[in-house]
C-alpha positions as CSV (number, residue, x, y, z in Angstrom):
1,M,2.9,-10.1,0.5
2,R,3.7,-13.6,-0.5
3,L,3.0,-14.8,3.1
4,V,-0.3,-12.8,3.2
5,E,-1.4,-14.0,-0.2
6,A,-0.8,-17.6,0.8
7,R,-2.9,-17.1,4.0
8,Y,-5.9,-15.7,2.0
9,P,-6.4,-17.5,-1.4
10,L,-7.9,-15.4,-4.1
11,Q,-11.7,-15.0,-3.8
12,D,-12.7,-13.0,-6.9
13,W,-16.1,-11.7,-5.8
14,A,-16.6,-10.0,-9.2
15,R,-15.9,-13.1,-11.3
16,T,-19.5,-13.7,-12.2
17,M,-20.6,-10.1,-12.4
18,T,-20.9,-7.7,-15.3
19,P,-18.8,-4.4,-15.1
20,F,-21.9,-2.4,-14.6
21,E,-23.0,-4.7,-11.6
22,V,-19.5,-4.3,-10.2
23,L,-20.0,-0.6,-10.4
24,I,-23.3,-0.6,-8.7
25,S,-22.1,-3.0,-6.1
26,T,-19.2,-0.7,-5.3
27,V,-21.5,2.3,-4.9
28,L,-23.6,0.3,-2.5
29,S,-20.6,-0.8,-0.6
30,Q,-19.8,2.8,0.4
31,S,-20.1,3.4,4.3
32,T,-21.3,-0.1,5.0
33,T,-20.3,-3.7,5.6
34,V,-19.9,-6.4,2.9
35,T,-22.9,-8.3,4.3
36,N,-25.1,-5.3,4.1
37,E,-23.9,-4.4,0.6
38,R,-24.6,-8.0,-0.5
39,R,-28.2,-7.9,0.9
40,G,-28.8,-4.6,-0.7
41,F,-27.6,-5.7,-4.1
42,E,-29.5,-9.0,-4.1
43,A,-32.7,-7.0,-3.1
44,L,-32.1,-4.6,-6.0
45,R,-31.7,-7.5,-8.3
46,A,-34.9,-9.0,-7.1
47,R,-36.7,-5.8,-7.6
48,V,-35.5,-5.0,-11.1
49,G,-34.9,-8.6,-12.4
50,Q,-31.4,-7.7,-13.8
51,V,-29.1,-5.0,-12.8
52,T,-28.6,-3.1,-16.1
53,P,-28.5,0.5,-17.0
54,D,-31.8,0.2,-18.8
55,R,-33.6,-1.4,-15.9
56,L,-32.3,0.9,-13.3
57,A,-32.8,4.0,-15.4
58,G,-36.5,3.0,-15.8
59,V,-37.1,2.6,-12.0
60,S,-38.0,5.4,-9.7
61,E,-35.5,6.5,-7.1
62,E,-38.1,5.6,-4.4
63,D,-38.2,2.0,-5.6
64,I,-34.4,1.8,-5.7
65,A,-34.1,3.3,-2.2
66,R,-36.6,0.7,-0.9
67,A,-34.7,-2.1,-2.5
68,I,-31.3,-1.1,-1.2
69,W,-32.1,0.0,2.3
70,H,-30.0,-2.8,3.8
71,A,-26.9,-1.1,2.4
72,G,-27.5,2.0,4.3
73,L,-27.7,5.7,3.1
74,A,-30.4,4.6,0.7
75,R,-31.8,8.1,0.1
76,Q,-28.3,9.3,-0.9
77,K,-27.3,6.2,-3.0
78,A,-30.6,5.7,-4.9
79,P,-30.4,8.9,-6.9
80,R,-26.7,8.3,-7.6
81,I,-27.4,4.9,-8.8
82,R,-30.2,6.0,-11.1
83,A,-28.1,8.9,-12.5
84,I,-25.2,6.5,-13.2
85,A,-27.6,4.1,-15.0
86,Q,-29.0,7.0,-17.1
87,E,-25.5,8.3,-17.9
88,V,-24.2,4.8,-19.0
89,R,-27.3,4.1,-21.0
90,D,-27.1,7.5,-22.9
91,R,-23.5,8.0,-23.3
92,W,-22.2,4.5,-23.6
93,A,-25.2,2.5,-25.0
94,G,-25.6,0.8,-21.7
95,R,-22.1,-0.9,-21.7
96,L,-18.9,-0.1,-19.9
97,D,-16.7,-2.2,-22.2
98,E,-15.7,0.7,-24.3
99,I,-14.5,2.6,-21.2
100,L,-12.6,-0.5,-19.9
101,A,-10.9,-0.9,-23.2
102,L,-9.2,2.6,-22.9
103,P,-5.8,3.1,-21.4
104,T,-6.0,3.1,-17.6
105,N,-5.8,6.8,-16.9
106,R,-8.3,7.6,-19.6
107,A,-10.7,4.8,-18.5
108,R,-10.3,6.1,-14.9
109,D,-11.2,9.6,-15.9
110,E,-14.3,8.4,-17.8
111,L,-15.5,6.4,-14.9
112,M,-15.0,9.3,-12.5
113,S,-17.1,11.6,-14.8
114,L,-20.1,9.5,-13.9
115,P,-22.3,10.9,-11.1
116,G,-21.1,9.9,-7.6
117,V,-18.1,7.9,-8.8
118,G,-14.9,8.7,-7.1
119,P,-11.4,7.4,-7.4
120,K,-11.9,4.3,-5.2
121,T,-15.0,3.2,-7.1
122,A,-13.3,3.8,-10.4
123,D,-10.3,1.8,-9.4
124,V,-12.4,-1.2,-8.1
125,V,-14.2,-1.4,-11.5
126,L,-10.9,-1.1,-13.4
127,A,-9.1,-3.7,-11.3
128,M,-12.0,-6.2,-10.8
129,S,-13.7,-6.0,-14.2
130,G,-11.2,-4.5,-16.7
131,G,-7.9,-6.1,-15.7
132,H,-6.2,-2.7,-15.2
133,P,-3.2,-2.5,-12.9
134,T,-4.8,-0.2,-10.3
135,F,-4.6,-0.8,-6.6
136,P,-8.0,0.3,-5.0
137,V,-7.6,1.5,-1.4
138,D,-10.3,0.9,1.1
139,T,-10.2,1.5,4.9
140,H,-8.5,-1.9,5.5
141,I,-5.8,-1.3,3.0
142,A,-5.2,2.3,4.2
143,R,-4.8,1.1,7.7
144,I,-2.3,-1.7,6.8
145,A,-0.4,0.5,4.5
146,G,0.1,2.9,7.4
147,R,1.0,0.1,9.8
148,W,3.6,-1.3,7.4
149,R,4.9,2.3,6.8
150,L,4.6,2.1,3.0
151,T,3.6,5.7,3.2
152,R,3.1,8.4,5.8
153,R,0.4,10.2,3.8
154,K,-3.3,9.4,4.5
155,D,-5.0,10.7,1.4
156,Y,-6.4,8.2,-1.1
157,E,-4.1,9.1,-4.1
158,S,-0.9,9.1,-2.0
159,I,-1.7,5.6,-0.6
160,R,-2.7,4.2,-4.0
161,A,0.5,5.6,-5.6
162,A,2.7,4.1,-2.8
163,L,1.1,0.7,-3.2
164,E,1.5,0.8,-7.0
165,R,5.2,1.7,-6.5
166,W,5.7,-1.3,-4.1
167,T,3.8,-3.9,-6.2
168,P,4.1,-5.6,-9.6
169,P,1.2,-4.9,-11.8
170,E,0.2,-8.5,-12.3
171,K,-0.1,-9.0,-8.5
172,R,-2.2,-5.9,-7.6
173,K,-5.6,-7.5,-7.9
174,A,-4.7,-10.5,-5.8
175,W,-2.9,-8.5,-3.3
176,H,-5.6,-5.9,-3.0
177,L,-8.0,-8.7,-2.1
178,A,-5.5,-10.4,0.2
179,I,-4.9,-7.3,2.3
180,I,-8.6,-6.7,2.6
181,S,-9.0,-10.2,3.9
182,H,-6.1,-9.7,6.3
183,G,-7.6,-6.5,7.6
184,R,-11.0,-8.2,8.3
185,A,-9.5,-11.3,9.9
186,L,-6.5,-10.1,11.8
187,C,-5.1,-6.6,11.3
188,K,-8.3,-4.9,12.7
189,A,-8.6,-1.2,13.5
190,R,-9.1,-2.0,17.2
191,N,-7.3,-4.9,19.0
192,P,-5.4,-6.4,16.0
193,R,-4.7,-10.1,16.4
194,C,-0.9,-9.7,16.1
195,S,-0.2,-13.1,17.7
196,D,-1.9,-14.8,14.8
197,C,-0.3,-12.6,12.1
198,P,2.0,-14.4,9.6
199,V,4.0,-11.2,8.9
200,R,4.2,-9.6,12.4
201,R,8.0,-9.8,12.5
202,D,8.2,-7.6,9.4
203,C,5.4,-5.2,10.5
204,D,6.6,-1.8,11.7
205,W,3.5,-1.3,13.8
206,Y,3.9,-4.6,15.7
207,L,7.7,-3.9,16.2
208,R,6.9,-0.4,17.7
209,H,3.9,-1.4,19.8
210,R,3.7,-5.1,20.5
211,A,7.1,-6.7,20.1
212,P,8.5,-8.1,23.4
213,E,11.9,-6.6,22.8
214,G,10.6,-3.1,23.3
215,R,10.8,0.2,21.4
216,G,14.6,0.3,21.2
217,V,14.8,-2.9,19.1
218,A,11.6,-1.9,17.2
219,H,13.4,1.3,16.1
220,K,16.4,-0.6,15.1
221,R,14.5,-3.1,13.1
222,G,12.4,-0.4,11.5
223,S,15.5,1.4,10.4
224,S,17.0,-1.8,8.9
225,T,13.7,-2.5,7.1
226,K,13.9,1.0,5.5
227,V,17.3,0.3,4.1
228,K,16.2,-3.0,2.6
229,S,13.1,-1.6,1.0
230,A,14.6,0.6,-1.6
231,S,13.2,-1.6,-4.5
232,P,9.6,-1.0,-5.2
233,L,9.4,-4.8,-6.1
234,S,10.9,-5.9,-2.8
235,A,9.4,-9.0,-1.2
236,R,7.9,-6.6,1.3
């Protein structure tokens, strides 16, 4: 991870956003690309002036859907966004700060009690806006965690728990962002660019599928890696 982090310096996309904007942005990002999510969010901002619970709660679902159509699934996301805005306005006086000030598990439960907010969305808000030591898992992270054999499970909570066992809390946000960048740039779902990968010699998937030595050596190296990886704070 030190090599991956060095390859992809921290780009904190949430740095200038409020926690509520991060929440809405994450809802918009579901089942779409980063580019389309950004277009949808900016169009929503242009429509309401400022992305706040009060503004969104006062706009019709139809208007929200028209604004966010770039992000896809607008008819499903619009009522979800409006319901979230109403809930945050009514229960939390329009602010998420009180939630983010809670201990991580309680804050996570409160966020997941909002309409349409699942574990990934909650973890993104906690990590990006609240400084909580969660490790959000998206499709890139799930794929890479599997290729690195950090876990054999494929469900969200198992992958998140494995990543949090393997990583120091203070590094999780930066490493979350670095792995996503690595997945977009090189470790793609189809045709991963292993020849350009800075960690291919330590990657179980590469050793099994791409290494010139063949499967025999790959199995041997994979077994050796397992022995060395007993510590959850190992360099791997």
